[in-house]
DOFI-396803 format. One record per residue (C-alpha): residue number from 1; residue in one letter; z, x, y. Coordinates in Angstrom, 3 decimals. Last residue first. Layout:
pt zaza:NUM; drenvo:a; pz:Z; px:X; py:Y $
...
END
This chain:
pt zaza:343; drenvo:x; pz:14.835; px:-12.576; py:9.130 $
pt zaza:342; drenvo:x; pz:17.558; px:-11.166; py:6.772 $
pt zaza:341; drenvo:x; pz:14.935; px:-9.607; py:4.523 $
pt zaza:340; drenvo:x; pz:16.832; px:-7.408; py:2.107 $
pt zaza:339; drenvo:x; pz:14.376; px:-4.525; py:1.755 $
pt zaza:338; drenvo:x; pz:12.712; px:-2.490; py:-0.891 $
pt zaza:337; drenvo:x; pz:11.404; px:0.746; py:0.351 $
pt zaza:336; drenvo:x; pz:7.782; px:1.082; py:1.578 $
pt zaza:335; drenvo:x; pz:6.019; px:3.333; py:-0.824 $
pt zaza:334; drenvo:x; pz:4.916; px:6.660; py:-0.389 $
pt zaza:333; drenvo:x; pz:7.985; px:8.305; py:-1.604 $
pt zaza:332; drenvo:x; pz:10.347; px:6.357; py:-3.661 $
pt zaza:331; drenvo:x; pz:13.001; px:4.091; py:-1.890 $
pt zaza:330; drenvo:x; pz:15.781; px:2.553; py:-4.022 $
pt zaza:329; drenvo:x; pz:19.315; px:4.386; py:-3.272 $
pt zaza:328; drenvo:x; pz:18.527; px:6.096; py:0.291 $
pt zaza:327; drenvo:x; pz:16.791; px:2.883; py:1.404 $
pt zaza:326; drenvo:x; pz:19.387; px:0.449; py:0.233 $
pt zaza:325; drenvo:x; pz:22.058; px:2.408; py:2.069 $
pt zaza:324; drenvo:x; pz:19.940; px:2.415; py:5.152 $
pt zaza:323; drenvo:x; pz:19.142; px:-1.149; py:5.184 $
pt zaza:322; drenvo:x; pz:22.582; px:-2.061; py:6.024 $
pt zaza:321; drenvo:x; pz:21.260; px:-1.303; py:9.615 $
pt zaza:320; drenvo:x; pz:22.957; px:1.325; py:11.938 $
pt zaza:319; drenvo:x; pz:21.215; px:2.169; py:14.723 $
pt zaza:318; drenvo:x; pz:19.922; px:5.682; py:16.550 $
pt zaza:317; drenvo:x; pz:18.305; px:7.215; py:13.241 $
pt zaza:316; drenvo:x; pz:17.265; px:10.900; py:13.698 $
pt zaza:315; drenvo:x; pz:16.117; px:11.247; py:9.936 $
pt zaza:314; drenvo:x; pz:15.372; px:8.570; py:7.289 $
pt zaza:313; drenvo:x; pz:15.701; px:9.806; py:3.620 $
pt zaza:312; drenvo:x; pz:13.576; px:7.334; py:1.821 $
pt zaza:311; drenvo:x; pz:10.334; px:9.559; py:1.685 $
pt zaza:310; drenvo:x; pz:8.544; px:6.882; py:3.926 $
pt zaza:309; drenvo:x; pz:11.385; px:7.044; py:6.482 $
pt zaza:308; drenvo:x; pz:11.239; px:10.888; py:6.376 $
pt zaza:307; drenvo:x; pz:7.428; px:10.775; py:7.050 $
pt zaza:306; drenvo:x; pz:8.061; px:8.390; py:9.924 $
pt zaza:305; drenvo:x; pz:10.455; px:10.805; py:11.662 $
pt zaza:304; drenvo:x; pz:8.146; px:13.630; py:10.824 $
pt zaza:303; drenvo:x; pz:5.441; px:12.088; py:12.847 $
pt zaza:302; drenvo:x; pz:7.761; px:11.244; py:15.948 $
pt zaza:301; drenvo:x; pz:8.842; px:14.843; py:15.826 $
pt zaza:300; drenvo:x; pz:5.260; px:16.157; py:15.894 $
pt zaza:299; drenvo:x; pz:4.617; px:13.845; py:18.694 $
pt zaza:298; drenvo:x; pz:7.451; px:15.210; py:20.642 $
pt zaza:297; drenvo:x; pz:6.802; px:18.810; py:20.104 $
pt zaza:296; drenvo:x; pz:3.111; px:18.360; py:21.148 $
pt zaza:295; drenvo:x; pz:4.417; px:16.565; py:24.229 $
pt zaza:294; drenvo:x; pz:6.605; px:19.354; py:25.015 $
pt zaza:293; drenvo:x; pz:3.841; px:21.988; py:24.411 $
pt zaza:292; drenvo:x; pz:1.924; px:20.094; py:26.977 $
pt zaza:291; drenvo:x; pz:4.513; px:20.086; py:29.530 $
pt zaza:290; drenvo:x; pz:5.882; px:16.359; py:30.119 $
pt zaza:289; drenvo:x; pz:9.304; px:16.368; py:30.171 $
pt zaza:288; drenvo:x; pz:9.680; px:16.980; py:34.092 $
pt zaza:287; drenvo:x; pz:7.007; px:14.411; py:34.940 $
pt zaza:286; drenvo:x; pz:8.711; px:11.694; py:36.065 $
pt zaza:285; drenvo:x; pz:6.509; px:11.330; py:39.177 $
pt zaza:284; drenvo:x; pz:7.468; px:14.353; py:41.426 $
pt zaza:283; drenvo:x; pz:9.390; px:13.820; py:44.604 $
pt zaza:282; drenvo:x; pz:10.478; px:16.392; py:47.100 $
pt zaza:281; drenvo:x; pz:12.968; px:15.274; py:49.791 $
pt zaza:280; drenvo:x; pz:13.214; px:17.470; py:52.730 $
pt zaza:279; drenvo:x; pz:10.167; px:16.312; py:54.453 $
pt zaza:278; drenvo:x; pz:11.647; px:12.473; py:54.355 $
pt zaza:277; drenvo:x; pz:9.387; px:9.650; py:54.582 $
pt zaza:276; drenvo:x; pz:8.819; px:9.194; py:50.859 $
pt zaza:275; drenvo:x; pz:13.018; px:8.550; py:50.818 $
pt zaza:274; drenvo:x; pz:12.336; px:5.317; py:52.458 $
pt zaza:273; drenvo:x; pz:10.254; px:3.849; py:49.402 $
pt zaza:272; drenvo:x; pz:6.808; px:2.859; py:50.888 $
pt zaza:271; drenvo:x; pz:4.827; px:2.615; py:47.697 $
pt zaza:270; drenvo:x; pz:7.599; px:1.051; py:45.664 $
pt zaza:269; drenvo:x; pz:8.721; px:3.097; py:42.918 $
pt zaza:268; drenvo:x; pz:6.842; px:3.532; py:39.386 $
pt zaza:267; drenvo:x; pz:9.499; px:3.657; py:38.056 $
pt zaza:266; drenvo:x; pz:12.260; px:1.682; py:39.255 $
pt zaza:265; drenvo:x; pz:15.568; px:3.667; py:39.384 $
pt zaza:264; drenvo:x; pz:13.806; px:6.788; py:40.325 $
pt zaza:263; drenvo:x; pz:13.078; px:10.051; py:38.428 $
pt zaza:262; drenvo:x; pz:11.537; px:13.768; py:39.173 $
pt zaza:261; drenvo:x; pz:13.836; px:13.916; py:42.051 $
pt zaza:260; drenvo:x; pz:14.170; px:17.013; py:44.613 $
pt zaza:259; drenvo:x; pz:16.911; px:16.922; py:47.252 $
pt zaza:258; drenvo:x; pz:17.529; px:18.644; py:50.410 $
pt zaza:257; drenvo:x; pz:19.895; px:19.938; py:53.395 $
pt zaza:256; drenvo:x; pz:22.740; px:17.351; py:52.589 $
pt zaza:255; drenvo:x; pz:24.736; px:15.928; py:55.561 $
pt zaza:254; drenvo:x; pz:21.377; px:16.208; py:57.606 $
pt zaza:253; drenvo:x; pz:21.751; px:12.548; py:58.667 $
pt zaza:252; drenvo:x; pz:18.422; px:11.752; py:57.181 $
pt zaza:251; drenvo:x; pz:19.474; px:13.502; py:53.955 $
pt zaza:250; drenvo:x; pz:22.719; px:11.974; py:53.516 $
pt zaza:249; drenvo:x; pz:21.434; px:8.437; py:54.747 $
pt zaza:248; drenvo:x; pz:18.608; px:8.670; py:52.045 $
pt zaza:247; drenvo:x; pz:21.021; px:9.550; py:49.598 $
pt zaza:246; drenvo:x; pz:23.326; px:6.682; py:49.998 $
pt zaza:245; drenvo:x; pz:20.328; px:4.396; py:49.796 $
pt zaza:244; drenvo:x; pz:19.257; px:6.216; py:46.764 $
pt zaza:243; drenvo:x; pz:22.522; px:5.595; py:44.903 $
pt zaza:242; drenvo:x; pz:21.974; px:8.169; py:41.980 $
pt zaza:241; drenvo:x; pz:22.450; px:8.158; py:38.512 $
pt zaza:240; drenvo:x; pz:19.842; px:5.165; py:38.317 $
pt zaza:239; drenvo:x; pz:17.127; px:7.528; py:38.527 $
pt zaza:238; drenvo:x; pz:17.757; px:9.152; py:35.315 $
pt zaza:237; drenvo:x; pz:17.687; px:12.968; py:34.257 $
pt zaza:236; drenvo:x; pz:15.457; px:15.306; py:36.364 $
pt zaza:235; drenvo:x; pz:17.630; px:14.808; py:39.616 $
pt zaza:234; drenvo:x; pz:18.066; px:17.876; py:42.054 $
pt zaza:233; drenvo:x; pz:20.558; px:18.057; py:44.759 $
pt zaza:232; drenvo:x; pz:20.742; px:20.685; py:47.537 $
pt zaza:231; drenvo:x; pz:23.692; px:21.672; py:49.672 $
pt zaza:230; drenvo:x; pz:23.602; px:23.300; py:53.096 $
pt zaza:229; drenvo:x; pz:25.971; px:20.940; py:54.845 $
pt zaza:228; drenvo:x; pz:28.279; px:21.536; py:51.356 $
pt zaza:227; drenvo:x; pz:28.652; px:18.758; py:49.225 $
pt zaza:226; drenvo:x; pz:31.831; px:16.346; py:49.319 $
pt zaza:225; drenvo:x; pz:30.077; px:13.769; py:51.534 $
pt zaza:224; drenvo:x; pz:27.542; px:13.301; py:48.545 $
pt zaza:223; drenvo:x; pz:30.134; px:12.505; py:46.431 $
pt zaza:222; drenvo:x; pz:31.644; px:9.541; py:48.557 $
pt zaza:221; drenvo:x; pz:28.226; px:8.487; py:49.619 $
pt zaza:220; drenvo:x; pz:27.148; px:8.105; py:45.848 $
pt zaza:219; drenvo:x; pz:26.318; px:9.993; py:43.017 $
pt zaza:218; drenvo:x; pz:28.079; px:8.210; py:40.477 $
pt zaza:217; drenvo:x; pz:25.340; px:5.753; py:40.708 $
pt zaza:216; drenvo:x; pz:25.584; px:4.470; py:37.059 $
pt zaza:215; drenvo:x; pz:27.998; px:6.696; py:35.562 $
pt zaza:214; drenvo:x; pz:30.197; px:4.257; py:33.461 $
pt zaza:213; drenvo:x; pz:27.371; px:2.006; py:31.766 $
pt zaza:212; drenvo:x; pz:25.856; px:5.175; py:30.927 $
pt zaza:211; drenvo:x; pz:22.803; px:7.232; py:31.752 $
pt zaza:210; drenvo:x; pz:22.664; px:10.497; py:30.103 $
pt zaza:209; drenvo:x; pz:23.525; px:13.882; py:31.818 $
pt zaza:208; drenvo:x; pz:21.184; px:16.483; py:33.238 $
pt zaza:207; drenvo:x; pz:21.946; px:16.239; py:37.184 $
pt zaza:206; drenvo:x; pz:21.570; px:19.351; py:39.121 $
pt zaza:205; drenvo:x; pz:23.745; px:20.251; py:41.906 $
pt zaza:204; drenvo:x; pz:22.971; px:23.416; py:44.233 $
pt zaza:203; drenvo:x; pz:25.219; px:25.099; py:46.553 $
pt zaza:202; drenvo:x; pz:28.243; px:24.054; py:44.563 $
pt zaza:201; drenvo:x; pz:31.958; px:24.010; py:45.750 $
pt zaza:200; drenvo:x; pz:32.625; px:20.394; py:46.579 $
pt zaza:199; drenvo:x; pz:30.134; px:18.743; py:44.302 $
pt zaza:198; drenvo:x; pz:31.626; px:20.631; py:41.035 $
pt zaza:197; drenvo:x; pz:35.199; px:20.078; py:42.479 $
pt zaza:196; drenvo:x; pz:34.535; px:16.396; py:42.419 $
pt zaza:195; drenvo:x; pz:33.564; px:16.571; py:38.856 $
pt zaza:194; drenvo:x; pz:36.375; px:18.628; py:37.403 $
pt zaza:193; drenvo:x; pz:35.195; px:22.139; py:36.703 $
pt zaza:192; drenvo:x; pz:33.824; px:24.130; py:33.719 $
pt zaza:191; drenvo:x; pz:32.818; px:27.631; py:34.203 $
pt zaza:190; drenvo:x; pz:29.618; px:28.969; py:32.806 $
pt zaza:189; drenvo:x; pz:28.742; px:32.690; py:32.136 $
pt zaza:188; drenvo:x; pz:29.285; px:32.372; py:28.459 $
pt zaza:187; drenvo:x; pz:28.942; px:29.002; py:27.166 $
pt zaza:186; drenvo:x; pz:31.428; px:26.437; py:25.935 $
pt zaza:185; drenvo:x; pz:30.131; px:23.489; py:24.483 $
pt zaza:184; drenvo:x; pz:32.962; px:22.256; py:22.034 $
pt zaza:183; drenvo:x; pz:36.084; px:22.620; py:24.550 $
pt zaza:182; drenvo:x; pz:33.846; px:21.276; py:27.684 $
pt zaza:181; drenvo:x; pz:32.884; px:17.961; py:26.004 $
pt zaza:180; drenvo:x; pz:32.135; px:15.616; py:28.438 $
pt zaza:179; drenvo:x; pz:30.658; px:17.830; py:31.043 $
pt zaza:178; drenvo:x; pz:31.058; px:19.159; py:34.327 $
pt zaza:177; drenvo:x; pz:29.412; px:22.506; py:35.199 $
pt zaza:176; drenvo:x; pz:29.737; px:25.697; py:37.142 $
pt zaza:175; drenvo:x; pz:27.240; px:28.648; py:37.334 $
pt zaza:174; drenvo:x; pz:27.005; px:31.536; py:39.667 $
pt zaza:173; drenvo:x; pz:23.443; px:32.602; py:40.258 $
pt zaza:172; drenvo:x; pz:22.159; px:35.845; py:39.328 $
pt zaza:171; drenvo:x; pz:18.484; px:34.251; py:38.915 $
pt zaza:170; drenvo:x; pz:18.993; px:35.030; py:35.065 $
pt zaza:169; drenvo:x; pz:22.216; px:33.090; py:35.119 $
pt zaza:168; drenvo:x; pz:20.164; px:30.075; py:36.723 $
pt zaza:167; drenvo:x; pz:17.846; px:30.294; py:33.982 $
pt zaza:166; drenvo:x; pz:20.227; px:30.297; py:31.365 $
pt zaza:165; drenvo:x; pz:22.293; px:27.307; py:32.938 $
pt zaza:164; drenvo:x; pz:19.066; px:25.271; py:32.933 $
pt zaza:163; drenvo:x; pz:18.675; px:25.813; py:29.329 $
pt zaza:162; drenvo:x; pz:22.251; px:24.730; py:28.933 $
pt zaza:161; drenvo:x; pz:21.840; px:21.707; py:30.938 $
pt zaza:160; drenvo:x; pz:18.777; px:20.760; py:28.608 $
pt zaza:159; drenvo:x; pz:20.458; px:21.335; py:25.330 $
pt zaza:158; drenvo:x; pz:23.722; px:19.303; py:26.798 $
pt zaza:157; drenvo:x; pz:25.692; px:20.918; py:29.728 $
pt zaza:156; drenvo:x; pz:25.908; px:17.611; py:31.762 $
pt zaza:155; drenvo:x; pz:26.336; px:17.756; py:35.541 $
pt zaza:154; drenvo:x; pz:25.320; px:21.507; py:36.404 $
pt zaza:153; drenvo:x; pz:26.675; px:22.947; py:39.574 $
pt zaza:152; drenvo:x; pz:24.840; px:26.086; py:40.786 $
pt zaza:151; drenvo:x; pz:26.524; px:28.498; py:42.722 $
pt zaza:150; drenvo:x; pz:24.505; px:30.858; py:45.250 $
pt zaza:149; drenvo:x; pz:24.826; px:34.608; py:44.668 $
pt zaza:148; drenvo:x; pz:21.274; px:35.043; py:43.750 $
pt zaza:147; drenvo:x; pz:19.159; px:31.986; py:44.844 $
pt zaza:146; drenvo:x; pz:17.629; px:33.629; py:47.886 $
pt zaza:145; drenvo:x; pz:16.879; px:31.462; py:50.657 $
pt zaza:144; drenvo:x; pz:13.547; px:30.813; py:53.031 $
pt zaza:143; drenvo:x; pz:13.867; px:28.551; py:55.818 $
pt zaza:142; drenvo:x; pz:10.853; px:26.673; py:57.062 $
pt zaza:141; drenvo:x; pz:7.973; px:27.302; py:59.423 $
pt zaza:140; drenvo:x; pz:7.588; px:31.067; py:58.790 $
pt zaza:139; drenvo:x; pz:5.295; px:33.625; py:59.903 $
pt zaza:138; drenvo:x; pz:3.782; px:37.114; py:58.677 $
pt zaza:137; drenvo:x; pz:0.925; px:39.163; py:60.019 $
pt zaza:136; drenvo:x; pz:1.833; px:38.120; py:63.772 $
pt zaza:135; drenvo:x; pz:-0.287; px:36.253; py:66.548 $
pt zaza:134; drenvo:x; pz:-1.042; px:33.298; py:63.980 $
pt zaza:133; drenvo:x; pz:-4.311; px:31.541; py:64.039 $
pt zaza:132; drenvo:x; pz:-5.616; px:32.824; py:60.697 $
pt zaza:131; drenvo:x; pz:-2.281; px:31.970; py:59.342 $
pt zaza:130; drenvo:x; pz:-2.093; px:28.451; py:60.738 $
pt zaza:129; drenvo:x; pz:-5.491; px:27.729; py:59.464 $
pt zaza:128; drenvo:x; pz:-4.959; px:24.222; py:57.435 $
pt zaza:127; drenvo:x; pz:-5.143; px:26.206; py:54.298 $
pt zaza:126; drenvo:x; pz:-2.489; px:28.477; py:55.400 $
pt zaza:125; drenvo:x; pz:-0.085; px:25.524; py:56.159 $
pt zaza:124; drenvo:x; pz:-0.880; px:23.748; py:53.093 $
pt zaza:123; drenvo:x; pz:0.118; px:26.938; py:50.990 $
pt zaza:122; drenvo:x; pz:3.271; px:27.129; py:53.090 $
pt zaza:121; drenvo:x; pz:4.444; px:23.743; py:52.235 $
pt zaza:120; drenvo:x; pz:3.374; px:24.103; py:48.492 $
pt zaza:119; drenvo:x; pz:5.510; px:27.452; py:48.448 $
pt zaza:118; drenvo:x; pz:8.493; px:25.981; py:50.267 $
pt zaza:117; drenvo:x; pz:10.683; px:28.894; py:49.081 $
pt zaza:116; drenvo:x; pz:14.258; px:27.061; py:48.825 $
pt zaza:115; drenvo:x; pz:13.482; px:23.593; py:48.329 $
pt zaza:114; drenvo:x; pz:10.276; px:24.577; py:46.327 $
pt zaza:113; drenvo:x; pz:12.166; px:26.928; py:44.182 $
pt zaza:112; drenvo:x; pz:14.495; px:24.197; py:43.201 $
pt zaza:111; drenvo:x; pz:11.749; px:21.874; py:42.078 $
pt zaza:110; drenvo:x; pz:10.187; px:24.635; py:39.993 $
pt zaza:109; drenvo:x; pz:13.536; px:25.389; py:38.542 $
pt zaza:108; drenvo:x; pz:14.154; px:21.987; py:37.406 $
pt zaza:107; drenvo:x; pz:10.513; px:21.736; py:36.195 $
pt zaza:106; drenvo:x; pz:11.260; px:24.656; py:33.790 $
pt zaza:105; drenvo:x; pz:14.614; px:23.199; py:32.509 $
pt zaza:104; drenvo:x; pz:12.614; px:20.008; py:31.806 $
pt zaza:103; drenvo:x; pz:10.060; px:21.869; py:29.871 $
pt zaza:102; drenvo:x; pz:12.282; px:24.200; py:27.961 $
pt zaza:101; drenvo:x; pz:14.478; px:21.115; py:27.103 $
pt zaza:100; drenvo:x; pz:11.808; px:18.734; py:26.297 $
pt zaza:99; drenvo:x; pz:11.772; px:18.282; py:22.292 $
pt zaza:98; drenvo:x; pz:15.589; px:18.207; py:22.021 $
pt zaza:97; drenvo:x; pz:15.574; px:14.717; py:20.917 $
pt zaza:96; drenvo:x; pz:13.278; px:12.245; py:18.975 $
pt zaza:95; drenvo:x; pz:14.098; px:8.685; py:18.544 $
pt zaza:94; drenvo:x; pz:14.724; px:6.528; py:15.595 $
pt zaza:93; drenvo:x; pz:15.309; px:2.805; py:14.881 $
pt zaza:92; drenvo:x; pz:15.685; px:1.162; py:11.247 $
pt zaza:91; drenvo:x; pz:14.839; px:-2.501; py:10.825 $
pt zaza:90; drenvo:x; pz:17.761; px:-4.574; py:9.060 $
pt zaza:89; drenvo:x; pz:16.872; px:-7.492; py:11.066 $
pt zaza:88; drenvo:x; pz:20.646; px:-7.588; py:12.326 $
pt zaza:87; drenvo:x; pz:20.466; px:-4.100; py:13.112 $
pt zaza:86; drenvo:x; pz:17.455; px:-4.294; py:15.115 $
pt zaza:85; drenvo:x; pz:18.789; px:-7.408; py:16.992 $
pt zaza:84; drenvo:x; pz:21.905; px:-4.924; py:17.974 $
pt zaza:83; drenvo:x; pz:19.523; px:-2.292; py:18.781 $
pt zaza:82; drenvo:x; pz:17.669; px:-4.181; py:21.315 $
pt zaza:81; drenvo:x; pz:14.815; px:-1.465; py:21.865 $
pt zaza:80; drenvo:x; pz:14.147; px:-0.134; py:25.302 $
pt zaza:79; drenvo:x; pz:17.545; px:1.521; py:25.806 $
pt zaza:78; drenvo:x; pz:16.056; px:4.239; py:22.964 $
pt zaza:77; drenvo:x; pz:16.252; px:7.402; py:25.080 $
pt zaza:76; drenvo:x; pz:14.790; px:10.574; py:23.582 $
pt zaza:75; drenvo:x; pz:11.153; px:9.665; py:23.408 $
pt zaza:74; drenvo:x; pz:8.525; px:8.291; py:21.527 $
pt zaza:73; drenvo:x; pz:10.830; px:5.603; py:19.932 $
pt zaza:72; drenvo:x; pz:10.074; px:4.642; py:16.375 $
pt zaza:71; drenvo:x; pz:10.897; px:1.102; py:15.038 $
pt zaza:70; drenvo:x; pz:10.881; px:0.670; py:11.453 $
pt zaza:69; drenvo:x; pz:10.714; px:-2.342; py:9.077 $
pt zaza:68; drenvo:x; pz:8.508; px:-4.875; py:10.732 $
pt zaza:67; drenvo:x; pz:7.032; px:-7.661; py:8.756 $
pt zaza:66; drenvo:x; pz:8.999; px:-10.463; py:10.181 $
pt zaza:65; drenvo:x; pz:8.185; px:-9.597; py:13.833 $
pt zaza:64; drenvo:x; pz:9.396; px:-12.783; py:15.403 $
pt zaza:63; drenvo:x; pz:13.426; px:-11.787; py:15.482 $
pt zaza:62; drenvo:x; pz:12.399; px:-8.399; py:16.856 $
pt zaza:61; drenvo:x; pz:10.171; px:-10.028; py:19.672 $
pt zaza:60; drenvo:x; pz:13.219; px:-12.213; py:20.861 $
pt zaza:59; drenvo:x; pz:15.521; px:-9.317; py:20.411 $
pt zaza:58; drenvo:x; pz:13.569; px:-6.924; py:22.816 $
pt zaza:57; drenvo:x; pz:10.865; px:-4.399; py:22.346 $
pt zaza:56; drenvo:x; pz:10.094; px:-3.093; py:25.733 $
pt zaza:55; drenvo:x; pz:7.373; px:-0.861; py:26.148 $
pt zaza:54; drenvo:x; pz:8.634; px:2.629; py:27.447 $
pt zaza:53; drenvo:x; pz:7.408; px:4.930; py:24.283 $
pt zaza:52; drenvo:x; pz:7.027; px:2.596; py:21.694 $
pt zaza:51; drenvo:x; pz:5.869; px:3.057; py:18.002 $
pt zaza:50; drenvo:x; pz:6.060; px:0.183; py:15.597 $
pt zaza:49; drenvo:x; pz:5.894; px:0.759; py:11.669 $
pt zaza:48; drenvo:x; pz:5.248; px:-2.341; py:9.311 $
pt zaza:47; drenvo:x; pz:3.074; px:-3.943; py:11.852 $
pt zaza:46; drenvo:x; pz:1.340; px:-7.256; py:11.696 $
pt zaza:45; drenvo:x; pz:2.908; px:-8.888; py:14.406 $
pt zaza:44; drenvo:x; pz:2.942; px:-5.685; py:17.003 $
pt zaza:43; drenvo:x; pz:-0.617; px:-6.382; py:18.906 $
pt zaza:42; drenvo:x; pz:-0.260; px:-10.180; py:19.344 $
pt zaza:41; drenvo:x; pz:3.692; px:-9.665; py:20.055 $
pt zaza:40; drenvo:x; pz:3.245; px:-7.220; py:22.761 $
pt zaza:39; drenvo:x; pz:0.372; px:-8.535; py:24.670 $
pt zaza:38; drenvo:x; pz:2.690; px:-10.713; py:27.178 $
pt zaza:37; drenvo:x; pz:4.966; px:-7.759; py:27.879 $
pt zaza:36; drenvo:x; pz:1.873; px:-5.666; py:28.778 $
pt zaza:35; drenvo:x; pz:0.798; px:-2.943; py:26.348 $
pt zaza:34; drenvo:x; pz:-0.622; px:0.676; py:27.360 $
pt zaza:33; drenvo:x; pz:-3.041; px:3.087; py:25.719 $
pt zaza:32; drenvo:x; pz:-3.036; px:1.201; py:22.719 $
pt zaza:31; drenvo:x; pz:-3.265; px:3.018; py:19.303 $
pt zaza:30; drenvo:x; pz:-3.995; px:1.398; py:15.848 $
pt zaza:29; drenvo:x; pz:-3.054; px:3.217; py:12.678 $
pt zaza:28; drenvo:x; pz:-3.719; px:2.521; py:8.846 $
pt zaza:27; drenvo:x; pz:-1.394; px:4.742; py:7.216 $
pt zaza:26; drenvo:x; pz:0.325; px:8.178; py:7.267 $
pt zaza:25; drenvo:x; pz:-2.774; px:10.381; py:7.812 $
pt zaza:24; drenvo:x; pz:-3.313; px:8.562; py:11.022 $
pt zaza:23; drenvo:x; pz:-0.097; px:10.033; py:12.396 $
pt zaza:22; drenvo:x; pz:-1.412; px:13.897; py:11.663 $
pt zaza:21; drenvo:x; pz:-4.682; px:12.869; py:13.099 $
pt zaza:20; drenvo:x; pz:-3.401; px:11.657; py:16.511 $
pt zaza:19; drenvo:x; pz:-4.414; px:14.687; py:18.336 $
pt zaza:18; drenvo:x; pz:-3.449; px:16.280; py:21.822 $
pt zaza:17; drenvo:x; pz:-5.403; px:16.466; py:25.320 $
pt zaza:16; drenvo:x; pz:-6.135; px:12.864; py:25.331 $
pt zaza:15; drenvo:x; pz:-3.704; px:10.983; py:27.393 $
pt zaza:14; drenvo:x; pz:-1.184; px:11.713; py:24.827 $
pt zaza:13; drenvo:x; pz:2.429; px:11.041; py:25.543 $
pt zaza:12; drenvo:x; pz:1.455; px:8.811; py:28.857 $
pt zaza:11; drenvo:x; pz:-1.528; px:7.317; py:26.868 $
pt zaza:10; drenvo:x; pz:0.342; px:5.906; py:23.575 $
pt zaza:9; drenvo:x; pz:1.670; px:2.868; py:24.847 $
pt zaza:8; drenvo:x; pz:1.947; px:0.187; py:21.794 $
pt zaza:7; drenvo:x; pz:1.146; px:2.396; py:18.851 $
pt zaza:6; drenvo:x; pz:0.938; px:0.392; py:15.870 $
pt zaza:5; drenvo:x; pz:1.169; px:1.415; py:12.245 $
pt zaza:4; drenvo:x; pz:0.369; px:-0.761; py:9.474 $
pt zaza:3; drenvo:x; pz:1.452; px:1.274; py:6.108 $
pt zaza:2; drenvo:x; pz:-1.254; px:1.321; py:3.358 $
pt zaza:1; drenvo:x; pz:0.047; px:0.066; py:0.050 $
END
């Protein structure tokens, strides 16, 4: 029996520079670049395996997809899937973690270096003729600052945070961090501090923590006011970690010297977002994760997850269906494991 595999939104992960061949070897595969909420059921109704990057798979949809046995999230975050509904329906949900740490860390420093060196700004100035017209052989329109000796404050010292810390140390920065498990995740060259102390003492704050119910908009007016007047804020994690109205006020009033954001609360953001008007706010379109090599690792992770599911030994499972116990006991390679259908 061939598996019916449906990819709801494959374009962002693979706009054409990667190969789907590894996935196509696993069954009959249908790949959609994008899927609107109104199209999801019709496209997914015959799927055994459903893959989604950002397309929402909610409880109502899960209850109607009576053939579905597996949801693979083509990402680390899996909040787009109703986990309780998947548990009730004995559907396994998997994700891929760790694939993007080098890419996100590199992007973090590309943002930081743009804030401190203004390479893009100066490139545009030269192309507009300002160097040609200059009376001097060198000129500057914005301050340039060294990173050496500055303090980098990292919020969240997981795989990405640790990679960022390593780069900061290589730049001769002092590194401090606020982290949920400092006793477990010690790192040479990193000092753990209370969250407010990280904000008070750091020259640069970089966010690398997951979004939870308890930390939404924890970067707010109070914490921004704790930062040094020349402080810089970088967010490559989740947009909802920052109150963007408070950030706008801090930047516009010069309470904060600069910010660089790769993520927003709503994506894509509105076309005339207030932060777009500020020169000291650099914005990229949620692409820190998206280096070619990172997307290749992500796609390979998705394929490996499906292979493990098919063999009866699923990995990277983020939910707790009762189905798991039966799979390990009854499944054989190459066949869909027996399922108690509770739908």
